[in-house]
C-alpha positions in Angstrom: 0.0 0.0 0.0 1.4 3.4 -1.0 1.5 5.8 1.8 0.8 9.4 0.9 3.4 11.7 2.5 2.6 15.2 3.6 4.4 17.7 1.4 7.1 19.4 3.5 7.1 23.2 3.6 10.6 23.3 2.1 9.5 21.7 -1.1 7.3 24.7 -1.8 10.1 27.0 -1.1 12.7 25.1 -3.1 10.2 24.5 -5.9 9.0 28.1 -6.1 12.4 29.7 -5.9 13.9 27.3 -8.4 11.0 27.9 -10.8 11.7 31.6 -10.7 15.4 31.1 -11.2 15.0 28.5 -13.9 12.5 30.6 -15.9 15.5 32.8 -16.9 17.4 30.3 -19.1 14.2 29.3 -20.9 13.4 33.0 -21.5 17.0 33.7 -22.4 17.1 30.9 -25.0 13.8 31.9 -26.6 14.5 35.6 -26.8 18.1 35.1 -28.0 17.1 32.7 -30.7 14.2 35.0 -31.8 17.0 37.6 -32.0 14.9 40.0 -29.9 16.7 43.4 -30.2 15.8 44.6 -26.7 17.2 41.3 -25.2 20.4 41.4 -27.3 21.0 45.1 -27.0 23.5 44.9 -24.0 25.8 42.6 -26.1 28.6 44.0 -28.2 28.8 43.0 -31.9 31.4 40.4 -31.1 29.5 38.9 -28.2 26.3 38.8 -30.3 28.2 37.2 -33.2 29.6 34.5 -30.8 26.2 33.7 -29.2 24.2 33.7 -32.4 26.9 31.8 -34.3 26.9 28.8 -32.0 26.5 25.4 -33.7 23.2 23.6 -33.6 24.4 21.0 -31.2 25.3 23.7 -28.7 21.9 25.3 -29.1 20.2 22.0 -28.5 22.3 21.5 -25.3 21.3 25.1 -24.2 17.6 24.3 -24.8 17.8 21.0 -23.0 19.6 22.7 -20.1 17.2 25.6 -19.8 13.9 24.0 -20.5 14.8 20.9 -18.6 15.6 23.0 -15.5 12.3 24.9 -15.8 10.3 21.7 -16.3 12.1 20.0 -13.4 11.1 22.9 -11.1 7.5 22.7 -12.3 7.4 18.9 -11.8 8.9 19.4 -8.4 6.1 21.7 -7.4 3.6 19.1 -8.9 5.3 16.5 -6.6 6.2 14.3 -9.7 9.0 11.9 -9.5 9.8 12.9 -13.1 11.4 16.0 -11.7 14.5 13.9 -11.2 14.6 12.9 -14.9 14.0 16.5 -16.0 16.9 17.7 -13.8 19.2 15.0 -15.3 18.3 16.1 -18.8 19.0 19.7 -17.8 22.5 18.7 -16.4 23.2 16.8 -19.7 22.4 20.0 -21.6 24.5 22.0 -19.2 27.4 19.7 -19.7 27.1 20.2 -23.5 26.9 24.0 -23.1 29.9 24.0 -20.7 31.8 21.9 -23.2 31.1 24.4 -26.0 31.7 27.6 -24.0 34.6 26.7 -21.7 36.4 23.8 -23.3 36.1 24.2 -27.1 35.9 28.0 -27.0 37.4 28.9 -23.7 39.8 31.6 -24.9 37.0 33.3 -27.0 34.6 33.1 -24.1 37.1 34.6 -21.7 38.0 37.3 -24.2 34.4 38.3 -24.8 32.9 37.8 -21.4 35.9 37.9 -19.1 35.6 35.5 -16.1 31.9 36.4 -15.6 30.8 33.5 -17.9 32.9 31.0 -15.9 31.5 32.2 -12.6 27.9 32.1 -13.9 28.5 28.6 -15.3 29.9 27.4 -11.9 26.9 28.8 -10.1 24.5 27.1 -12.4 26.3 23.8 -11.9 26.0 24.1 -8.1 22.3 25.0 -8.3 21.5 22.2 -10.8 23.3 19.5 -8.8 21.7 20.7 -5.6 18.3 20.5 -7.2 19.0 17.1 -8.6 20.1 15.8 -5.2 17.1 17.5 -3.5 14.6 15.9 -6.0 16.2 12.5 -5.6 16.0 12.8 -1.8 12.3 13.8 -2.0 11.6 11.0 -4.4 13.3 8.5 -2.1 11.3 9.8 0.9 8.0 9.2 -1.0 7.2 12.9 -1.3 7.4 12.8 -5.1 5.1 10.3 -6.8 
């Protein structure tokens, strides 16, 4: 018999805050790929060329990372065990994006964005791994179904 677990208060906090945070990469991906002038206006011509000139596989990784994170947060709030899978998909996408930006094009990324891009990427890794571990723990505790 499956026992229904009461939703802990922290799930609502983690889920709500992560949904707000993870909305940004989904919005960023969409507006960048629509080439929204307002969204791209803070970028220099060289930065814009680099971002818009990324290969398709990198854009796919970016989409998986951003939309996977947003979906994972939404599923967490819905108490779905599939949040774990969505966060894994997001981390796979993040790995691909990190490979493109910091391994294959590290010098260009540093030249165009200084160390800000590295710090942002490291912060995203910490957040995504924490969300994955949190979702796994909640699934194991029977909170996610």
